[in-house]
C-alpha positions, 0 to 999 in steps of 0.5 A: 500499499503507498502513500497515495493508497493510505490517504485514499482510506483515511478520506474515504473513511471520514466520508463514511465516518462524518459525512454521511448519515448512519441511519443510510444502510440497516444492515451495516454501520457506516460510521465503524466502517469509516472508522475502521478505514480510517484506522487501516489507512493511518497504519498504511501511510505510517508503513509506507513512510517507514519503508518508502522514506528516505534512505540512509546513505553510506560513506565510504571513506578510502585512504592510500599511504605510499612512500616517496621513492626519492625522499622516503617521506610517508604520503597518506591520500584520503577519497571519501564518497556517498556509496549505493544502497 
């Protein structure tokens, strides 16, 4: 369930719970169906935000140490970049 369908369920549930009179259909409680749809929509929205939310990128650091053959000095080269997921 995506973010759009979760918001759709919340909207339909709110319409059923608050905008339509409860005695329109005698064999089902429209208010309860509306509350259930709103709860399912909120749960779906929370799960969608955790699943599709911003992901933490990994930072890759790499260092190389070499010795200059002329002077004998140690040279350290550091490279940092964002890693893929």
